[in-house]
NUVEX-538548 format. One record per residue: residue number from 1; chain; x negated, y, z of N, C-alpha, C in turn. Coordinates in steps of 0.001 Angstrom, whole numbers, plus 500000, padded with zeros to 6 digits. Example, Ala and Ser with C-alpha at 12.3 -4.5 7.8 and 13.67 -1.06 7.14 Angstrom:
2
i; ch; nx; ny; nz; cax; cay; caz; cx; cy; cz
1; A; 486810; 494310; 507800; 487700; 495500; 507800; 486800; 496700; 507800
2; A; 487150; 497750; 507080; 486330; 498940; 507140; 487100; 500030; 507870
***
This chain:
116
i; ch; nx; ny; nz; cax; cay; caz; cx; cy; cz
1; A; 499154; 498815; 500000; 500000; 500000; 500000; 499111; 501245; 500000
2; A; 499418; 502158; 499091; 498626; 503366; 498965; 499205; 504419; 499887
3; A; 498414; 504901; 500827; 498951; 505900; 501737; 497850; 506730; 502386
4; A; 498274; 507889; 502860; 497441; 508753; 503685; 498063; 508816; 505068
5; A; 497236; 508766; 506075; 497725; 508829; 507443; 496950; 509888; 508202
6; A; 497692; 510868; 508713; 497069; 511906; 509526; 497114; 511513; 510990
7; A; 496154; 511983; 511738; 496144; 511762; 513179; 495354; 512885; 513840
8; A; 495462; 512957; 515152; 494695; 513934; 515901; 495498; 515105; 516431
9; A; 496757; 515211; 516026; 497576; 516291; 516530; 497884; 516096; 518007
10; A; 498082; 517209; 518702; 498337; 517147; 520134; 498822; 518500; 520618
11; A; 499133; 518552; 521899; 499433; 519804; 522582; 498116; 520329; 523155
12; A; 497803; 521568; 522831; 496537; 522148; 523290; 496789; 523581; 523730
13; A; 495985; 524049; 524668; 496125; 525418; 525136; 495490; 526402; 524163
14; A; 495951; 527638; 524156; 495307; 528654; 523306; 493817; 528717; 523585
15; A; 493058; 528807; 522515; 491609; 528807; 522616; 490996; 527426; 522513
16; A; 491833; 526410; 522527; 491340; 525042; 522481; 490995; 524583; 521079
17; A; 490570; 523323; 520997; 490135; 522749; 519733; 490780; 521388; 519511
18; A; 490917; 521044; 518256; 491378; 519720; 517855; 490655; 519334; 516582
19; A; 490530; 518040; 516370; 490041; 517551; 515086; 491094; 516626; 514491
20; A; 491599; 517022; 513337; 492567; 516209; 512625; 491848; 515294; 511649
21; A; 492420; 514111; 511455; 491888; 513144; 510498; 492933; 512822; 509451
22; A; 492468; 512581; 508266; 493328; 512177; 507149; 492663; 510948; 506533
23; A; 493215; 509800; 506822; 492609; 508541; 506382; 493412; 507933; 505246
24; A; 492711; 507444; 504249; 493364; 506815; 503103; 493278; 505305; 503209
25; A; 494331; 504653; 502777; 494292; 503203; 502671; 494862; 502808; 501321
26; A; 494274; 501780; 500733; 494730; 501303; 499435; 494086; 502010; 498262
27; A; 493347; 503064; 498503; 492615; 503744; 497439; 491429; 504478; 498058
28; A; 490516; 504890; 497186; 489295; 505546; 497645; 489406; 507048; 497455
29; A; 489075; 507784; 498497; 489199; 509235; 498456; 488077; 509933; 497697
30; A; 487042; 509187; 497346; 485804; 509791; 496852; 485998; 510910; 495838
31; A; 486836; 510710; 494829; 486945; 511688; 493757; 488217; 512522; 493835
32; A; 488869; 512444; 494967; 490098; 513210; 495142; 489803; 514552; 495805
33; A; 490497; 515580; 495361; 490526; 516824; 496101; 491512; 516643; 497247
34; A; 491122; 517059; 498425; 491949; 516882; 499609; 492331; 518243; 500169
35; A; 493606; 518386; 500439; 494081; 519633; 501019; 494790; 519389; 502334
36; A; 494627; 520340; 503242; 495419; 520357; 504475; 496445; 521477; 504357
37; A; 497669; 521146; 504698; 498767; 522096; 504679; 499410; 522088; 506064
38; A; 500193; 523108; 506348; 500945; 523103; 507591; 502315; 523700; 507361
39; A; 503242; 523245; 508168; 504603; 523757; 508071; 505159; 523938; 509468
40; A; 505460; 525184; 509778; 506071; 525512; 511058; 507578; 525571; 510872
41; A; 508344; 525364; 511940; 509809; 525392; 511825; 510290; 526704; 511211
42; A; 511135; 526589; 510195; 511705; 527762; 509571; 510779; 528517; 508644
43; A; 509593; 527969; 508392; 508629; 528653; 507529; 508281; 527786; 506329
44; A; 507769; 528446; 505311; 507307; 527739; 504118; 506036; 526947; 504438
45; A; 505856; 525860; 503718; 504601; 525111; 503834; 503479; 525974; 503271
46; A; 502379; 526027; 503975; 501267; 526843; 503504; 499987; 526010; 503447
47; A; 499164; 526327; 502473; 497861; 525689; 502352; 496923; 526260; 503390
48; A; 496171; 525392; 504039; 495260; 525805; 505099; 493809; 525698; 504628
49; A; 493460; 524546; 504095; 492097; 524355; 503623; 492092; 523238; 502598
50; A; 491028; 523195; 501801; 490888; 522094; 500864; 489416; 521877; 500556
51; A; 489136; 520684; 500063; 487768; 520329; 499715; 487811; 519584; 498398
52; A; 486912; 519942; 497506; 486946; 519341; 496172; 486429; 517913; 496223
53; A; 486791; 517172; 495175; 486331; 515794; 495089; 485001; 515669; 494399
54; A; 484578; 516726; 493729; 483356; 516645; 492924; 482125; 517048; 493712
55; A; 482112; 518281; 494188; 480891; 518771; 494834; 481107; 519244; 496270
56; A; 482274; 518975; 496818; 482494; 519335; 498215; 482753; 520805; 498470
57; A; 483081; 521542; 497422; 483428; 522950; 497612; 484645; 523059; 498514
58; A; 484599; 523995; 499445; 485692; 524161; 500390; 486381; 525507; 500217
59; A; 487610; 525551; 500652; 488410; 526770; 500598; 489220; 526846; 501882
60; A; 489398; 528078; 502386; 490187; 528282; 503592; 491141; 529446; 503412
61; A; 492322; 529298; 503977; 493239; 530426; 504032; 492637; 531484; 504960
62; A; 492956; 532740; 504688; 492410; 533829; 505500; 492747; 533661; 506977
63; A; 493921; 533095; 507247; 494382; 532977; 508634; 493549; 532005; 509465
64; A; 492779; 531130; 508805; 492008; 530138; 509553; 490509; 530244; 509284
65; A; 490127; 531123; 508385; 488715; 531247; 508018; 487882; 531575; 509244
66; A; 486798; 530849; 509410; 485933; 531058; 510562; 486325; 530250; 511778
67; A; 487516; 529656; 511763; 487973; 528844; 512894; 488115; 527371; 512530
68; A; 488509; 527085; 511304; 488735; 525714; 510850; 487618; 525300; 509901
69; A; 487268; 524031; 509951; 486257; 523483; 509056; 486726; 522150; 508510
70; A; 486758; 522042; 507193; 487152; 520787; 506556; 485888; 520043; 506135
71; A; 485923; 518731; 506261; 484774; 517925; 505858; 485275; 516547; 505445
72; A; 484428; 515821; 504746; 484840; 514487; 504315; 483736; 513490; 504614
73; A; 484147; 512292; 504960; 483227; 511177; 505179; 483688; 510066; 504248
74; A; 483074; 510008; 503087; 483514; 509024; 502088; 483289; 507592; 502575
75; A; 482299; 507395; 503388; 482044; 506045; 503905; 483207; 505555; 504763
76; A; 483871; 506491; 505444; 485017; 506140; 506282; 486333; 506385; 505568
77; A; 486229; 506863; 504311; 487442; 507125; 503532; 488385; 508081; 504269
78; A; 487796; 509082; 504861; 488542; 509983; 505737; 488086; 511424; 505533
79; A; 489041; 512325; 505623; 488749; 513753; 505623; 489157; 514305; 506987
80; A; 488358; 515235; 507483; 488616; 515814; 508786; 488856; 517317; 508671
81; A; 489544; 517836; 509657; 489628; 519281; 509793; 489422; 519631; 511267
82; A; 488293; 520250; 511548; 487988; 520718; 512897; 488653; 522071; 513082
83; A; 489446; 522187; 514122; 490176; 523421; 514378; 489747; 523975; 515730
84; A; 489160; 525151; 515713; 488700; 525802; 516930; 489484; 527089; 517172
85; A; 489376; 527589; 518390; 490043; 528846; 518753; 491513; 528833; 518346
86; A; 492186; 527761; 518656; 493589; 527616; 518258; 494467; 528642; 518963
87; A; 495448; 529110; 518227; 496378; 530114; 518715; 497806; 529610; 518559
88; A; 498749; 530178; 519298; 500142; 529722; 519178; 500659; 529743; 517748
89; A; 500199; 530684; 516954; 500666; 530755; 515561; 500139; 529620; 514695
90; A; 499229; 528819; 515239; 498758; 527637; 514518; 499677; 526436; 514728
91; A; 500659; 526586; 515589; 501601; 525497; 515840; 502357; 525137; 514576
92; A; 502307; 523863; 514213; 502950; 523397; 512989; 502739; 521893; 512852
93; A; 503431; 521314; 511900; 503102; 519967; 511441; 502029; 520121; 510365
94; A; 500954; 519411; 510533; 499842; 519478; 509590; 499857; 518224; 508713
95; A; 499786; 518453; 507420; 499839; 517355; 506445; 498623; 517441; 505533
96; A; 498182; 516281; 505083; 497116; 516286; 504090; 497652; 515722; 502790
97; A; 497043; 516142; 501702; 497355; 515530; 500420; 496075; 515287; 499644
98; A; 496153; 514336; 498750; 495027; 513942; 497916; 495476; 514009; 496464
99; A; 494696; 514684; 495648; 495053; 514903; 494247; 493887; 514533; 493342
100; A; 494190; 513781; 492303; 493193; 513480; 491276; 493926; 513101; 490002
101; A; 493649; 513798; 488936; 494284; 513551; 487630; 495804; 513545; 487821
102; A; 496439; 512418; 487497; 497898; 512349; 487582; 498380; 511828; 488931
103; A; 497475; 511644; 489864; 497823; 511026; 491128; 497856; 512060; 492251
104; A; 498882; 511958; 493075; 499002; 512813; 494243; 499634; 512025; 495375
105; A; 499026; 512105; 496534; 499550; 511433; 497718; 499717; 512433; 498840
106; A; 500753; 512229; 499635; 500975; 513031; 500833; 501042; 512112; 502051
107; A; 500540; 512617; 503147; 500728; 511928; 504402; 502021; 512380; 505057
108; A; 502319; 511793; 506211; 503564; 512106; 506919; 503417; 513286; 507862
109; A; 502187; 513624; 508211; 501979; 514784; 509060; 501676; 514428; 510508
110; A; 501050; 515367; 511183; 500760; 515224; 512604; 501046; 516570; 513275
111; A; 501682; 516520; 514428; 502137; 517741; 515098; 501007; 518357; 515920
112; A; 500801; 519645; 515692; 499880; 520432; 516509; 500693; 521504; 517212
113; A; 500611; 521526; 518524; 501320; 522526; 519308; 500310; 523256; 520182
114; A; 500287; 524568; 520036; 499367; 525396; 520812; 500204; 526230; 521778
115; A; 500082; 525908; 523039; 500915; 526568; 524042; 500266; 526445; 525411
116; A; 500499; 527474; 526218; 499996; 527425; 527586; 501082; 526886; 528522
***
Protein backbone atom coordinates (compact mmCIF):
# COMPACT_ATOMS: atom_id res chain seq x y z
CA UNK A 1 0.00 0.00 0.00
CA UNK A 2 1.37 3.37 -1.04
CA UNK A 3 1.05 5.90 1.74
CA UNK A 4 2.56 8.75 3.68
CA UNK A 5 2.27 8.83 7.44
CA UNK A 6 2.93 11.91 9.53
CA UNK A 7 3.86 11.76 13.18
CA UNK A 8 5.31 13.93 15.90
CA UNK A 9 2.42 16.29 16.53
CA UNK A 10 1.66 17.15 20.13
CA UNK A 11 0.57 19.80 22.58
CA UNK A 12 3.46 22.15 23.29
CA UNK A 13 3.87 25.42 25.14
CA UNK A 14 4.69 28.65 23.31
CA UNK A 15 8.39 28.81 22.62
CA UNK A 16 8.66 25.04 22.48
CA UNK A 17 9.87 22.75 19.73
CA UNK A 18 8.62 19.72 17.86
CA UNK A 19 9.96 17.55 15.09
CA UNK A 20 7.43 16.21 12.63
CA UNK A 21 8.11 13.14 10.50
CA UNK A 22 6.67 12.18 7.15
CA UNK A 23 7.39 8.54 6.38
CA UNK A 24 6.64 6.82 3.10
CA UNK A 25 5.71 3.20 2.67
CA UNK A 26 5.27 1.30 -0.57
CA UNK A 27 7.38 3.74 -2.56
CA UNK A 28 10.70 5.55 -2.36
CA UNK A 29 10.80 9.24 -1.54
CA UNK A 30 14.20 9.79 -3.15
CA UNK A 31 13.05 11.69 -6.24
CA UNK A 32 9.90 13.21 -4.86
CA UNK A 33 9.47 16.82 -3.90
CA UNK A 34 8.05 16.88 -0.39
CA UNK A 35 5.92 19.63 1.02
CA UNK A 36 4.58 20.36 4.48
CA UNK A 37 1.23 22.10 4.68
CA UNK A 38 -0.94 23.10 7.59
CA UNK A 39 -4.60 23.76 8.07
CA UNK A 40 -6.07 25.51 11.06
CA UNK A 41 -9.81 25.39 11.83
CA UNK A 42 -11.70 27.76 9.57
CA UNK A 43 -8.63 28.65 7.53
CA UNK A 44 -7.31 27.74 4.12
CA UNK A 45 -4.60 25.11 3.83
CA UNK A 46 -1.27 26.84 3.50
CA UNK A 47 2.14 25.69 2.35
CA UNK A 48 4.74 25.80 5.10
CA UNK A 49 7.90 24.36 3.62
CA UNK A 50 9.11 22.09 0.86
CA UNK A 51 12.23 20.33 -0.28
CA UNK A 52 13.05 19.34 -3.83
CA UNK A 53 13.67 15.79 -4.91
CA UNK A 54 16.64 16.64 -7.08
CA UNK A 55 19.11 18.77 -5.17
CA UNK A 56 17.51 19.33 -1.78
CA UNK A 57 16.57 22.95 -2.39
CA UNK A 58 14.31 24.16 0.39
CA UNK A 59 11.59 26.77 0.60
CA UNK A 60 9.81 28.28 3.59
CA UNK A 61 6.76 30.43 4.03
CA UNK A 62 7.59 33.83 5.50
CA UNK A 63 5.62 32.98 8.63
CA UNK A 64 7.99 30.14 9.55
CA UNK A 65 11.29 31.25 8.02
CA UNK A 66 14.07 31.06 10.56
CA UNK A 67 12.03 28.84 12.89
CA UNK A 68 11.26 25.71 10.85
CA UNK A 69 13.74 23.48 9.06
CA UNK A 70 12.85 20.79 6.56
CA UNK A 71 15.23 17.92 5.86
CA UNK A 72 15.16 14.49 4.32
CA UNK A 73 16.77 11.18 5.18
CA UNK A 74 16.49 9.02 2.09
CA UNK A 75 17.96 6.04 3.90
CA UNK A 76 14.98 6.14 6.28
CA UNK A 77 12.56 7.13 3.53
CA UNK A 78 11.46 9.98 5.74
CA UNK A 79 11.25 13.75 5.62
CA UNK A 80 11.38 15.81 8.79
CA UNK A 81 10.37 19.28 9.79
CA UNK A 82 12.01 20.72 12.90
CA UNK A 83 9.82 23.42 14.38
CA UNK A 84 11.30 25.80 16.93
CA UNK A 85 9.96 28.85 18.75
CA UNK A 86 6.41 27.62 18.26
CA UNK A 87 3.62 30.11 18.72
CA UNK A 88 -0.14 29.72 19.18
CA UNK A 89 -0.67 30.75 15.56
CA UNK A 90 1.24 27.64 14.52
CA UNK A 91 -1.60 25.50 15.84
CA UNK A 92 -2.95 23.40 12.99
CA UNK A 93 -3.10 19.97 11.44
CA UNK A 94 0.16 19.48 9.59
CA UNK A 95 0.16 17.35 6.44
CA UNK A 96 2.88 16.29 4.09
CA UNK A 97 2.65 15.53 0.42
CA UNK A 98 4.97 13.94 -2.08
CA UNK A 99 4.95 14.90 -5.75
CA UNK A 100 6.81 13.48 -8.72
CA UNK A 101 5.72 13.55 -12.37
CA UNK A 102 2.10 12.35 -12.42
CA UNK A 103 2.18 11.03 -8.87
CA UNK A 104 1.00 12.81 -5.76
CA UNK A 105 0.45 11.43 -2.28
CA UNK A 106 -0.98 13.03 0.83
CA UNK A 107 -0.73 11.93 4.40
CA UNK A 108 -3.56 12.11 6.92
CA UNK A 109 -1.98 14.78 9.06
CA UNK A 110 -0.76 15.22 12.60
CA UNK A 111 -2.14 17.74 15.10
CA UNK A 112 0.12 20.43 16.51
CA UNK A 113 -1.32 22.53 19.31
CA UNK A 114 0.63 25.40 20.81
CA UNK A 115 -0.91 26.57 24.04
CA UNK A 116 0.00 27.42 27.59
